[in-house]
N, C-alpha and C positions, 0 to 999 in steps of 0.2 A: 422513650425508646422501649418497645416491648421486648419480650424474651427472644423472639425469632430474630429481630433486628440486632439484639445484643450478641446472640450467638454468631450471626454473620460477621459482625464487627470484630469479634474475637478471632474468628478464623482468618480474616483479612489482616488483622494485626500480627497474627502468628506468621503469616506468609511475608508481609512487607511492613514490619513495625515502623521502620524509619520514615519512608515517604508518606505512608498513610497518616501517621501521627503528626507529621509536619503540616500536611494539608488540613487536617482537622483543627489543629491549633490556629492556622491562618484563618480558617472559616470562623472559629469561635471569636477570634480577635475582631472580626468585622460585624459581629452582632451588635445592633444598636446604631450602626452606620450604614453599611450596605444591606445587611440582613435584619429582618424583624426578629425580635427575641423569641416570640411564641410560635411562629409558624415553622413547620418542619422544613428541613433542607435536604434535598436529594443529591447524593454524591456518587459519581462514577469515576472509575480509573481505567485508562486504556493505554497499554504499552505500545511502543513502536515494534517493528519487526525486522528481522534479518533474513534476507532471501538466500537460502542455501542453493536452491535449484529452481529454474523455470521462471525467473523474474520478468521476462519480457515476452512470454507466450500466453499470457492469460487472455488477452483480447482475441487470440486466434484459436481458443478452445483447448489449449494444452493443459497438462498437469503441472501443478506448482507444489513446492515443498519448502515451507517457511517455518521459522521459529520466532518467538517473541524475544525482546530484549528487556533488560532491567529498567531502562528509562521509560517514563510514562507521562501521560497528560491526565490531570485531574480536572473535573468540572463539577460545580455545585449549582443547583437551580432551586429557587424558592418561589412559590406562587405569590403574586401580588393581588390586591383587590381592585386594581385599576388596569389600564391597557398599556402601561409603560414597561419597557425593557431597560434594565440598567445592568451593564456589564463592566466588571473590573478585571483587568489582566495585568498584574504587576510584572510579569515576565517579559513584556515588550518594552518596558521602560528604557532598557539599555540600547534598544534598536532605534530609539527616537520616534516610535509609533505612539499613537494616542492610546493610553492605558485605560481610560474610562470612557465608555460610549453609551449614549442613551438614544433610544428611538421608541416608536409607538407601533402598536399592532396595525394602525392605518398605513404605515409605511410599506407593508407587504400584503395588505388585504383591503377589501371593500365590503360593502353590504351584500354583494352578490357572490363573494368568495375571495379568492386570491387575485392580486393584480397580475397583469401580463408579465411573463417572466423577463422579457427584455426591459421593461420598466423597472423591475426590481434590480436587475444587473446594473442598470445605469445609476440607480440610487446608491448602490453599494460602492461603485467605482468613482463617485463624484469627488472623493477626498482620498488622496494617496496615503495619508496617515492612518486611515481606518479601513482600507479595503482588505486588510487581513481578516476581517469579519465575514468574508463572503460565505465560507462554509457554515459558520454559525447561523447566519441569517438564512442560508439555504435550508438548514435543518428545520428551523421554525416555519419557513415557507412550506416545506414538504408536510409538516405536521398539520398546518392550517389547511392545506389543500386536501389532505386525506381524512382529517378528523375535524371538520369545521365546527361541529357542535361542542367539541371539548376545548377548543382553543379560543377562549373568550377573554382571557386576562393576560397580563404581562408576567414577567419573571425578574427576580433579582438573580444575578449570575456572577460566578467567580471562576476564573480560569487560571491554572498554573501548570507549567510543563517544564521538565528537564530533558526533553528529547531535543538533541541538537538539530537545527534546521539545515536543510540542503545537503544532508549526508546520505540520502537514499535509503533511509530506514523508516519511511512512512510516517513522518510527523503529521502530515496532512490527514491521513486516514485515522490516526489516533485522535486527532482533534475532532474530526467528524463523528466518530463513534462515541467518544466521551460526551460530546454535546448532545447528540441524539438520544443516548441512553438516559442521561440525567433529566433532560427536558421532557422526554416522553413520560418518565416516571412522575415528574412533578405534575403532569396533566392527567395522571391515572391511566397511561397507555403502556402496555407491555410489549416490548420488542426485543428480539434476540436472534442469534444464529444467522442462518442464511437470509431470513427476512431483513434483519438489520443490516447485513452486508450489502444487499441489493439496494436498500433505501439510501444508505450513505454513498454508495457508488453513484446513484442518480444525482445526489447533491453535488458531488465533485464534477460530474460531467455536465449537468444542466445549468447549475448556478455558477460554480467556480470556473467552468469551461476548461477543465483539465481532463484530457482524454485518457482516463485510467481504466484499467480492467477491474475485476472484483477481487483480485488476489489479496491486495493489501488489507482491505476491510475485513475479509474473511479471516485472515491470519491473526489480526489483532483482536478480533472478537472471540474466535474459537480456540486460540492457543492456550497453553498452560506451561507450568514450570518444567524445563528440561524436556520439552516435547516438540514434535514437528506436526504441522497441519497440512496433510496431503489433500489436494482438491483438484478435481477435473473441472475446468472452467467452461462447462457446456450446459447452462451458463454457470452453475454453482453446485457441483456434486461433491459433497464431502466424503472423505474416507476416515476411518478411526485414527485417532492420534497415534503417532509412532513415538515411543519414548526414546530419548537419547541414551544409548548404551553407556554404562557407568565409566567405561575406560576411555570414552571419547570426549573431546572438547571442541567447542565452536567459538571462534573469535571473529571480530570484525575490526578492520583497520580503515579508518577514514583517510582518504587520499588528500583531503583538504581542497578538493576541486568541487565546487558547488554543483549539485545535481538538481534538476527540476523536471518533473514529468510534463510541465508546460513548455519546456525548452524545444527549440527547433529540431535538434538531433533526434530526440524521442518521437516528436510528432512526425518527422520525415520517415523514420523507420517504420512506424505504425502504418502510416499512409501507404508506404511502398508495399507492405504486406497485403493490405487490402487490394491494391492495384494488381498484385500477382494473383490473388484469389479471383478477381474479376476476369482477368485474362484466361485463367484456367477454365472458368465456367463458360466463357465464350467458346473456347476450344472444344468443349464437350457439349455445346448447344444446350446448356442447362438454363432453365428459366429461374431468374432470381427475383424474389419479391420482398418487399418491406414488411416486416412483422412488428406490429406495435402492441402485441398482446401482453408483453412483459412490462416491467417498470421502465426499461430502456429499450428504445427502438433499435432494430438491427435488421440485416438482410439475410435471407435464408434461401436454400436451394433444396431440391428433392433428394440429392445424393449425399451430401455432407452436412446439410442443415446449417450452412454458413460457417463451418468450422474447418479451417485449413488443417488443423491438427489431426483430423480424421483421415487425411491422406497419408499412406504409409511411405516411409523414406524410399523403399525400393520402387514403388510406383512413381514417385516424384522423379527419381533419378532416371528411370526408364522412359517416361512419357512427357514430362513437363519441363524439367530443368533447362534443357537446351532450347526450348521453344520460347521461354520467357526472355525479355530483353535484360541485358546486364544492367543497363542504366537507361533512364528516360527522363527528359525534361518535362517538368510539370505542365508547361504551356502546350507541349506536344500531346501529352496524354489527355488533357482537357478538350482538345479539339475533336478527338474521336470518342471520348467518354465523358459527356456532360454530366452524367450521374456517377457519383463516387459512392462506393459500397460501405463506407464508414461514415455514419452520421456525425462523428465527433472530431474528425480531422479534415482540414481543407487540403486541396491540391493547389500548391502555390506555383505560380507560373515560372518563376526564376529558379526553383529548387530542382536539383538533379536527384532522382530517386533510384536507389539501388534495389530494383525490383527482384532480381533473381536471388541475390544473397539474403534479403529479408524474408522472402517466401521460403527459401530452403531452411533458414533458421527456425521458422515456425513449425515446419514439418519435423526436423531432426531434433529440436529441443524437446518436443513432447516425448519422443522415444528415449532420449537421454534421461529425462526425469522419471519416466516409468521404470527404466532399468535401475536407476538410483534407489527408487522407492522399494523395488523388489529385493535388491541386494541387501539393503539395510534392514528391511522388515523380515526377511526370511533367513538371515544369517544366524548361525549359532554364536553364542557368546562364550569365550572372547572372540572378537573378530580377528581374522587372520590378516597378515600383511598383504596377502594376495587380494583379499576382498577390499581392503582399504585402498590399495593402489588402484583397483578398478574404479572405486568411488571417486578417487582423486582425478583419474583420467577423464571421467565424465564431467567433472567440474572444469578441468582445463579445456575440454572440448567446448563447453558452454561459453567459456571466456573468449575463445577464438571466434565463436559465432557472433558475439556482441561486436567484436572489431569488424567482422565482415559486414555487419549492419550499419556501421558508422557510429557505434555507441561506445567505442573504447576511448582511452585517454593514455598518454604517456605515463602518467603517475600510477594509474591502476595497473598498467602493464608492468611497471617496475616492481610493484608489490608482488604480483603473481610470479614474476621471474625470480624474485628473491626467495619465495616459498619453494619454487621448483628446485632451486639450488640447495635447499635443505632436505631434499628427498632422501629417505633413509634415516632421518633424525626425528622420527615420529611426527612429521608434518606430511600430509598426503595430498592435499588439493586446495585450490584457491580459485576464485572467480569474482569478477565484477558483479554487482547486484542491482536489483530493481530495474529502473529505467536506464541505467548506465550513464555514459558521458560524464564520468566522474563519480563522486559519491564514495561508497564503502566497498571494500573487498572482503568477502567471507572466506574463512580459512578453516579447514578440517584437520584435526590432529588428535594425538593421544593425550590424555590428561596425566602425563608423566613428567618427571623432572626434565628429561631430555626434550620432550615436546615443548614445555614452557621455556626452556633455555633457547631452543631453536626459534620459537616465536619472538622472544625478546631480541634475539639477534637480528631477525627480519625488521622489527620496528626500529632498532637503532641504526641499521644500515639504510633504511628508508629515510630516516631523519638526516643522515649524513649526506646522502646523494641528492635528496630533493630540497633540503633546507626547510622542510616543514615539520611541525610537531603534530602528529596525527592523534585524533581522538580514538580511544580503544573501546570497543564494545565487548563486554564479557559478562556472561550470566543471562538468565531469562527471568520471566515473571508471569503471573496469571494474566490471561486475556480478559477482555471486558466482561464476558459472560461468567467466567469462573470467579471473578471478583464480585460481580453483582452490584447491588445498589445499597449504599449505607444511608441511613436516615439520622441526621444529627439535629 
């Protein structure tokens, strides 16, 4: 290890001595078995994220405002001198999944390039015990597709994560980013920032077939300790990090209701949003065309460039809201609209879509997040109760918007109601996060004795009323780019 690598290692140890040291020890213990003793090992670390605002408007071009969590995924990759890939993942043992998986470069590529994407998906999904590797294989497929001359050998790989699954804190994005960053480094490829976010978003959409926006990937890549990552998703326009004021505290309470962006509620809300966009474009006689110039294909128009978030709330209320159907059956929409303006969600015949509410959410949430960003970024320290109450009200409004889209749940509603009951006790706002339909509730409060006591009371009352023992998220950590690559 040279001096530059040693300096980077020391910085990362200073920031996260516990989890970094534990993974390095695990990596060292596998030298001679999984890893070759003499060949360098490239290690990345990527945290999950907590969605403070904007978690369901990234695909409609809205602003998002995220922070990292302390929990993270580690990935180690070491070049081999043959075409085999060997992956070890001890963390899936408790779930009954296959923890050691082997495959070859020929499983994703041919002499003429990569295999057809459908063929690769079928190969991944052939065994339910190992289809959790979809995003990992997707990253390797993407690298082979884009850098065919560099990807000629296999890798030894080790994965470990302490991010709880199904909690709505982007365990999938953390996995995608950690894998892509370490594997790219092992092949001598540099990738970071917006480029890395878009690459891994492609993997989730095209290979894992999960219709995610770019918010999650961007947040876990660009985040840092006690900071927020504002971004306008058009498609990925970053703003400078906003530091969390010292007197504030962000918590997450897991509702213990499993969340998935591949779930039907999220899919239906997203599809309904694009249905609303399509109907508005028809009303305005706007030509809509498919744009394949970026990593991900999308539909655009000459007025809003395909982004509902560019429509102002006042214009929406005045001109479009009452024209849109409240609900429409998928079969009915398909009869008149054989082309759907979202390449990543289907219109299902038997599903009822809440077109008006989902379209309104996309328009209004963007404004809520922009206001939240300006209030927090422009306020003088210390923040006044008036400003904090305004921030809290924006969170509560976002939470109601989720319910309007069919993305709420009784458990997350209960947590938010319990926080509202503590208003005036240094708790100011709460909302469901990410794709909704369960998962985690984000809470904004003061980092005071009263605030911590009020938060503890919310947790205890949720335990009593729900009978669940929630996972608590507290604290943040470096994003994947701030952490960098360690070479062991």
